[in-house]
Each structure stands twice: as C-alpha cells, then as structure tokens.
C-alpha positions as CSV (number, residue, x, y, z in Angstrom):
1,X,-30.6,-11.4,-45.1
2,X,-30.5,-10.9,-41.3
3,X,-29.7,-7.5,-39.7
4,X,-27.9,-7.3,-36.4
5,X,-29.8,-5.9,-33.5
6,X,-27.1,-3.3,-32.9
7,X,-27.5,-2.1,-36.4
8,X,-31.3,-1.8,-35.9
9,X,-30.7,0.2,-32.8
10,X,-28.4,2.7,-34.6
11,X,-30.8,3.0,-37.5
12,X,-33.7,3.6,-35.2
13,X,-31.7,6.2,-33.3
14,X,-30.9,8.1,-36.5
15,X,-34.5,8.0,-37.7
16,X,-35.8,9.1,-34.3
17,X,-33.4,12.0,-34.1
18,X,-34.2,13.2,-37.6
19,X,-37.9,13.2,-36.8
20,X,-37.7,14.7,-33.4
21,X,-35.2,17.5,-34.1
22,X,-35.6,18.8,-37.7
23,X,-33.2,21.6,-38.4
24,X,-31.8,21.6,-34.9
25,X,-28.1,22.8,-35.0
26,X,-25.9,21.2,-32.3
27,X,-22.9,22.8,-30.7
28,X,-20.5,20.6,-32.7
29,X,-22.4,20.7,-36.1
30,X,-19.8,22.8,-37.9
31,X,-16.7,21.8,-35.9
32,X,-13.8,20.8,-38.2
33,X,-12.4,18.5,-35.5
34,X,-15.6,16.6,-35.3
35,X,-15.7,16.2,-39.1
36,X,-12.2,14.8,-39.0
37,X,-13.2,12.5,-36.1
38,X,-16.2,11.2,-38.1
39,X,-14.1,10.6,-41.1
40,X,-11.8,8.5,-38.9
41,X,-14.6,6.5,-37.3
42,X,-16.0,5.7,-40.8
43,X,-12.7,4.7,-42.2
44,X,-11.3,2.6,-39.3
45,X,-14.4,1.2,-37.6
46,X,-17.0,1.1,-40.4
47,X,-19.6,3.5,-38.9
48,X,-22.2,5.0,-41.1
49,X,-21.3,8.7,-41.7
50,X,-24.9,9.9,-41.5
51,X,-25.4,8.2,-38.1
52,X,-22.5,10.0,-36.6
53,X,-23.4,13.3,-38.2
54,X,-26.9,13.1,-36.7
55,X,-25.5,12.0,-33.3
56,X,-23.0,14.9,-33.1
57,X,-25.7,17.3,-34.2
58,X,-27.4,16.5,-30.9
59,X,-24.3,16.7,-28.7
60,X,-24.0,19.7,-26.5
61,X,-20.9,21.5,-25.2
62,X,-21.1,21.7,-21.4
63,X,-19.3,24.6,-19.8
64,X,-20.0,23.1,-16.3
65,X,-18.0,20.1,-17.4
66,X,-15.0,22.2,-18.3
67,X,-15.3,23.9,-14.9
68,X,-15.5,20.6,-13.0
69,X,-12.5,19.0,-14.6
70,X,-10.4,22.0,-13.8
71,X,-10.9,21.5,-10.0
72,X,-10.9,17.8,-9.1
73,X,-10.9,17.3,-5.3
74,X,-7.7,15.2,-5.2
75,X,-5.8,18.1,-6.8
76,X,-7.3,20.9,-4.7
77,X,-7.7,19.4,-1.2
78,X,-5.1,18.2,1.3
79,X,-5.4,14.6,2.7
80,X,-7.1,15.6,5.9
81,X,-9.9,17.3,4.0
82,X,-10.1,14.8,1.2
83,X,-10.5,11.9,3.6
84,X,-13.6,13.5,5.2
85,X,-15.4,13.2,1.9
86,X,-15.2,9.4,1.7
87,X,-14.4,7.8,5.0
88,X,-17.7,8.7,6.8
89,X,-20.1,6.8,9.1
90,X,-22.8,7.0,6.3
91,X,-20.5,5.6,3.7
92,X,-19.2,2.9,6.0
93,X,-22.7,1.8,7.0
94,X,-23.7,2.0,3.3
95,X,-20.9,-0.4,2.5
96,X,-22.1,-2.8,5.2
97,X,-25.6,-2.8,3.8
98,X,-24.3,-3.3,0.3
99,X,-22.1,-6.2,1.4
100,X,-25.1,-7.9,3.2
101,X,-27.4,-7.4,0.2
102,X,-24.8,-8.9,-2.2
103,X,-22.8,-11.3,0.0
104,X,-23.1,-14.2,-2.3
105,X,-22.1,-12.1,-5.3
106,X,-19.1,-10.7,-3.5
107,X,-18.0,-14.1,-2.2
108,X,-18.2,-15.6,-5.7
109,X,-16.4,-12.7,-7.4
110,X,-13.8,-12.5,-4.6
111,X,-13.0,-16.2,-5.0
112,X,-13.1,-16.2,-8.8
113,X,-10.8,-13.2,-9.2
114,X,-8.8,-13.6,-6.0
115,X,-9.7,-10.0,-4.9
116,X,-10.7,-8.8,-1.4
117,X,-14.5,-8.3,-1.3
118,X,-14.0,-5.3,1.1
119,X,-12.0,-3.5,-1.6
120,X,-14.7,-4.2,-4.2
121,X,-17.3,-2.7,-1.9
122,X,-15.2,0.3,-1.0
123,X,-14.5,1.2,-4.6
124,X,-18.2,1.1,-5.5
125,X,-18.8,3.2,-2.3
126,X,-16.2,5.8,-3.2
127,X,-17.3,6.0,-6.8
128,X,-21.1,6.2,-6.6
129,X,-22.2,5.6,-3.0
130,X,-23.2,2.1,-3.9
131,X,-24.9,3.0,-7.2
132,X,-27.0,5.9,-5.9
133,X,-25.0,8.6,-7.8
134,X,-23.8,7.2,-11.1
135,X,-23.7,10.6,-12.9
136,X,-26.2,13.0,-14.5
137,X,-24.3,14.1,-17.6
138,X,-25.0,12.5,-21.0
139,X,-21.8,10.7,-21.9
140,X,-21.9,11.9,-25.5
141,X,-22.0,15.5,-24.2
142,X,-19.2,15.0,-21.6
143,X,-16.8,13.2,-24.0
144,X,-17.5,15.5,-26.9
145,X,-16.9,18.6,-24.7
146,X,-13.6,17.3,-23.4
147,X,-12.5,15.8,-26.8
148,X,-13.0,19.0,-28.8
149,X,-12.9,21.8,-26.2
150,X,-10.4,20.8,-23.6
151,X,-6.9,21.1,-25.2
152,X,-4.9,19.8,-22.1
153,X,-6.4,16.3,-22.5
154,X,-8.2,16.4,-25.8
155,X,-6.2,13.4,-27.2
156,X,-7.1,11.2,-24.3
157,X,-10.8,12.1,-24.4
158,X,-11.0,11.8,-28.2
159,X,-9.8,8.2,-27.7
160,X,-12.4,7.7,-25.0
161,X,-15.1,9.1,-27.3
162,X,-14.0,6.6,-29.9
163,X,-14.2,3.8,-27.4
164,X,-17.6,4.9,-26.2
165,X,-19.1,4.8,-29.7
166,X,-17.7,1.3,-30.3
167,X,-19.0,0.3,-26.9
168,X,-22.5,1.4,-27.6
169,X,-22.5,-0.5,-30.8
170,X,-21.1,-3.7,-29.1
171,X,-23.4,-3.6,-26.2
172,X,-26.5,-2.3,-28.0
173,X,-26.8,0.9,-26.0
174,X,-28.4,4.1,-27.1
175,X,-25.5,6.6,-27.3
176,X,-27.9,9.6,-26.8
177,X,-29.3,8.5,-23.4
178,X,-26.3,6.9,-21.5
179,X,-25.4,9.1,-18.5
180,X,-22.3,9.2,-16.4
181,X,-19.8,11.5,-14.7
182,X,-18.5,14.8,-16.1
183,X,-15.5,12.8,-17.4
184,X,-17.6,10.2,-19.2
185,X,-17.3,7.4,-16.5
186,X,-20.3,5.0,-16.3
187,X,-22.1,2.7,-14.0
188,X,-21.7,1.7,-10.3
189,X,-17.9,1.4,-10.7
190,X,-17.5,4.5,-13.0
191,X,-15.6,2.8,-15.8
192,X,-14.5,5.0,-18.6
193,X,-15.3,3.6,-22.0
194,X,-11.8,2.0,-22.6
195,X,-11.9,0.3,-19.2
196,X,-15.5,-0.8,-19.9
197,X,-14.4,-2.5,-23.1
198,X,-11.2,-4.0,-21.6
199,X,-12.3,-5.1,-18.1
200,X,-16.0,-5.3,-17.8
201,X,-17.3,-8.9,-17.7
202,X,-20.6,-10.7,-18.2
203,X,-20.5,-12.3,-14.7
204,X,-24.3,-13.0,-14.7
205,X,-24.0,-15.0,-18.0
206,X,-26.8,-13.2,-19.8
207,X,-24.7,-12.3,-22.8
208,X,-24.3,-8.6,-22.0
209,X,-22.0,-6.6,-19.8
210,X,-24.3,-4.2,-17.9
211,X,-22.6,-2.0,-15.4
212,X,-25.7,0.1,-14.7
213,X,-28.2,-2.5,-13.5
214,X,-26.7,-6.0,-13.3
215,X,-25.0,-6.4,-9.9
216,X,-23.3,-9.6,-10.9
217,X,-21.6,-7.8,-13.8
218,X,-20.9,-4.7,-11.7
219,X,-19.2,-6.6,-8.8
220,X,-17.5,-9.0,-11.2
221,X,-16.1,-6.2,-13.3
222,X,-14.6,-4.3,-10.5
223,X,-13.0,-7.5,-9.2
224,X,-11.7,-8.3,-12.7
225,X,-10.2,-4.8,-13.0
226,X,-8.1,-5.4,-9.8
227,X,-7.3,-9.0,-10.9
228,X,-6.0,-7.9,-14.3
229,X,-3.9,-5.2,-12.7
230,X,-2.1,-7.6,-10.4
231,X,-3.9,-7.7,-7.1
232,X,-2.3,-10.3,-4.8
233,X,-4.8,-12.1,-2.5
234,X,-3.9,-11.8,1.2
235,X,-1.0,-9.4,0.7
236,X,-0.9,-6.3,2.9
237,X,-2.0,-3.0,1.3
238,X,-0.4,-0.3,3.5
239,X,0.7,0.4,7.1
240,X,1.1,3.7,8.9
241,X,4.6,4.6,10.1
242,X,4.0,5.4,13.8
243,X,7.6,6.3,14.7
244,X,11.0,6.5,13.2
245,X,10.4,8.8,10.2
246,X,11.5,10.9,8.6
247,X,14.9,9.4,8.6
248,X,18.1,10.3,6.7
249,X,18.3,8.8,3.2
250,X,14.6,7.9,2.9
251,X,12.8,9.3,-0.1
252,X,9.1,9.7,-0.6
253,X,8.0,7.7,-3.6
254,X,6.8,9.4,-6.8
255,X,4.7,6.7,-8.5
256,X,4.2,4.4,-5.4
257,X,5.2,1.3,-7.4
258,X,7.4,-0.7,-5.0
259,X,10.8,-1.5,-6.2
260,X,13.7,-3.3,-4.4
261,X,13.3,-1.5,-1.1
262,X,11.5,-3.6,1.5
263,X,9.7,-2.9,4.7
264,X,12.8,-4.5,6.4
265,X,15.0,-1.7,5.0
266,X,12.8,0.8,6.8
267,X,12.7,-1.2,10.0
268,X,16.5,-1.3,9.9
269,X,16.5,2.5,9.9
270,X,14.2,2.6,13.0
271,X,10.8,2.8,11.4
272,X,7.8,1.2,13.2
273,X,4.5,0.5,11.4
274,X,1.0,-0.4,12.5
275,X,0.2,-3.0,11.6
276,X,3.6,-4.7,11.3
277,X,4.5,-5.6,7.7
278,X,6.5,-8.6,6.6
279,X,10.1,-7.6,6.4
280,X,10.5,-8.9,2.9
281,X,7.5,-7.0,1.5
282,X,8.6,-4.5,-1.3
283,X,7.2,-1.1,-0.3
284,X,7.0,2.5,-1.3
285,X,6.9,5.5,1.0
286,X,3.8,7.8,0.9
287,X,3.6,11.1,2.6
288,X,0.1,12.5,3.4
289,X,-0.7,16.0,4.7
290,X,-2.5,16.2,8.0
291,X,-3.6,19.4,9.7
292,X,-0.7,19.2,12.2
293,X,2.0,18.0,9.9
294,X,3.0,15.1,7.6
295,X,1.9,11.5,8.0
296,X,3.9,8.6,6.5
297,X,2.8,5.2,5.2
298,X,4.6,2.2,3.7
299,X,2.5,1.0,0.8
300,X,2.7,-2.4,-1.0
301,X,1.9,-3.6,-4.5
302,X,-1.8,-3.9,-3.7
303,X,-1.9,-0.2,-2.9
304,X,-0.2,0.5,-6.2
305,X,-3.0,-1.6,-7.9
306,X,-5.6,0.6,-6.3
307,X,-3.9,3.6,-8.0
308,X,-4.5,1.9,-11.3
309,X,-8.2,2.5,-10.8
310,X,-7.5,6.2,-10.0
311,X,-3.9,7.5,-10.1
312,X,-4.4,9.8,-7.1
313,X,-2.7,8.4,-3.9
314,X,-5.4,10.3,-1.9
315,X,-8.0,8.3,-3.7
316,X,-6.2,5.0,-3.1
317,X,-5.8,5.7,0.6
318,X,-9.4,6.8,1.0
319,X,-10.5,3.6,-0.7
320,X,-8.2,1.4,1.4
321,X,-9.2,3.1,4.7
322,X,-12.9,2.8,3.8
323,X,-12.5,-0.9,2.9
324,X,-10.9,-1.6,6.3
325,X,-13.7,0.4,8.1
326,X,-16.4,-1.5,6.2
327,X,-14.8,-4.8,6.9
328,X,-14.6,-4.1,10.7
329,X,-18.2,-2.9,10.8
330,X,-19.5,-5.9,8.7
331,X,-17.7,-8.4,11.0
332,X,-19.2,-6.7,14.1
333,X,-22.7,-6.9,12.7
334,X,-22.2,-10.5,11.7
335,X,-21.5,-11.4,15.3
C-alpha cells in the first residue's frame, strides 16, 4: 500500500515534535476553543487528532501580534503620511530592478492573464519590497493567536487557520516552520491562506504552487488574483480631479465600486481630470486627505479591483501610484 508524501510529512512532523519537546505545554494546550476546532478539523477534513494536538501544543500566543493588528497604518495615518511609506525612490527603483530581472515572466503573465505588469510589480513592492520582507512570524502562531484571542475577528481568522492547515497538507508544507505577516499572509504577494488556495497558480509547471521561492508562481499568482477579480486590460485606473470639485450633488463613494455614474457626468458638472478619462467610463469619487486639504480622484473598475487585494483605498492608491512611477522609470531606463 502506498502512502502519500503529504501524509509522511505530517507523520514525520508529529514524531519530531514529540521527540524534541517532551512534556512542553503550549499556550493553547488546554484551550476549549482549540479542542472544538480540532474536533471540527477531524470531522470535516479527515485530519488525525493527535497530529493537531501536537501541532497546537507548539503554537504560541503572540501579544505583539495583537498589538500590531490593533494599529494598521491605513487606519491610523492620513493619505499624505501613508503615501510616504510606499511611493519612495527606493521602492520605485526596486520595482525597476525587479521588472528587469523578471521581464520575461512578467510579459508572459501579463499576456496570459491580461493584467498590467506594472501593477503586478507594484503589488509585490508594496507587500514585501520585492520579496525581501515576507514576514517573520510563524503562521501557526499568528493565526492561532488571532483565531482564539482576538474576538473582533476571531471567526475570520479561525477560517483562515482552517484553510492554512488544509493548504499545508495539499502543498506538502511544514506547518511549524512557515513564516509570514502578523496576520498570517505568506510569500512575495502576501496571500492569506484562503487566497493562496483559491488564486495561487503553478505557473512554472513543476506541480506545486510555491509563493515563497518560485518567481513564476509568484508573478503568475498575483496576476491571476487580479484576473479573477475582473481586471480589464487597458482600462484606466484613476485620474485626479484638478478643478471643479467639490460640486453640489456629488457624493464621495463608500465602497468605490463604480455604478451608473460616469466620468462624463462629472465633466458636465465642471470637473476636470488629469489624465482625461473616457466620458462613458463608470467611476466612483474618492476623497484623500492632504496636509493642505482634501484631494479628489475619479476611480474606475480597475481601481476597485485593487481594493479586492486590500480593502483600504489608501492601499489601492499607493499601489496605483507606485505602479505608474515604476512604469515611467522602467521606460526611461529602457531608452
């Protein structure tokens, strides 16, 4: 009878932990929520109970994670401060170098998924500085801490913990060594476990989806994420309103998903944008806080798609502006 490699990995993990840490009590060892979670994983997904008991015996509650998630930059900083974190000369030049080093991969992914290569580069730049900072927290610690000790979003993180354990089994990954962000995001593009399982692709064709080391998979997976969320090739992303706003009857959008209102509707009220948008483009109105007052932008569907990667409009605008700066610098160096 054959035994799957993933099963061997899990069995080896259990044996190794039992030998290495006899009698070591983890932070979640006697947690009733964890016992319920283990019961559920055994019943619904066929995990071995002892494997999960041993795994959670080694998980650690991280108070620094609870502190970090309580103060994300996009909720504590105004736009004019937030932008300075991401749209910098160093990150722009880093994007140019990443593009040059991976030009063939980016061209292939851009064509295959019909996604702008500059946006792919910018997302990786915003998330991890082109793979240099992919996170130092053990994912099992991060997700366990947030699933069982962060009530405001415990349901969400418990689901992500479930997805993470399934992912490690599917991809033959050691659940005790994988590292990521304080929220459990992994790899160059910082995919949370559910996004990893749903949108990561084996773009290198080696039979695995590796978002830590395989640049074909990394670039292809970010491109696939945007493709699956409705990116429209060649469509405008956003344009700054240079004059004519605010105007009577114009409402700042809440979710930035364009509806029936078009750029032409704003033009008819006297708005002027740079660059000029197609009059028939459905748009939303975004207000950003500058040091000397509000700044307005008309944003299209592609901007909304960026917010599917991270719901913050500040994040989406930073990624967009970084992508444009990288594109300009890359073209200049090419000539």
